[in-house]
N, C-alpha and C positions, 0 to 999 in steps of 0.2 A: 506495498499499500502505501503510497506517494506520500510523504508530508507537504501538510499545506503549509503557506505561508501566509502570515498577518501584519499585520505592520501595529503600531501601538495603537495608533488611532481608532481601526480597523476594530483590533480589539474592547479599545475603551465602547462603543456603539453598541458591539454585541454583547458586554456585559451590562450596558444599562439595560439594552431591549428584555436580555433575562430578566433583572432585577424589578424594572417598575412593573404597575401593572399592566392589563393591557388597552385600557384609554387611553395613558401616555402614549401609544403608538398605535393608537386605534385608525386603521387605513396604512396602514406603515409611516418607513419612514422617506422624505424625500430628502435635497438635496443641501435646501435649505437647514435643516433642523438636523441637520450632519452637522453645517457648516458652522452650527449653535452652541452644536455639542463638545466640537473638537475645536474651531475657532482656525481654523481654515477657508481657502478661496474656496466657492464653486468649481473651478476646474479639478482639486483637489478630491473636494468631497464627490463630483462628477464619475473622476478616476475608481476611487476607493469603492465605491459602490458598486462598481461595473466589476470591476474585481470580485466582489465578493459572491456577487449573481455570477461572473463565470464560472468559479469554483464550487457554485451550488450552495455556497453557504446561504446565500439571500433568493428569494423569488421576490418576481415581478410583478408592478399591477401596471396596467394601464402603458401609456407612451408619451413621448414625445414630452411638455415641457408638465403634464400630471405626475408623472411619472413615480412610482412610488416602491418600497420594498419593505420585502416581509420575511423577519428567519422563516429558513426551512427547514423545518422540521418532521 
């Protein structure tokens, strides 16, 4: 089995999603909410979220500007 690499920002968001009740991330996490949690740029937030989707840590809801992500449990 290949080892999955996540950076500190990605780990921080996943931990927060696991610790927060469902209403805290109702509708999933957006790039804007990711930016708020990690204090990063929109480009970095989008890149991190897309990476977590690519490795199947998150599932994608919607598309375009309204895309959101949920944990893929």
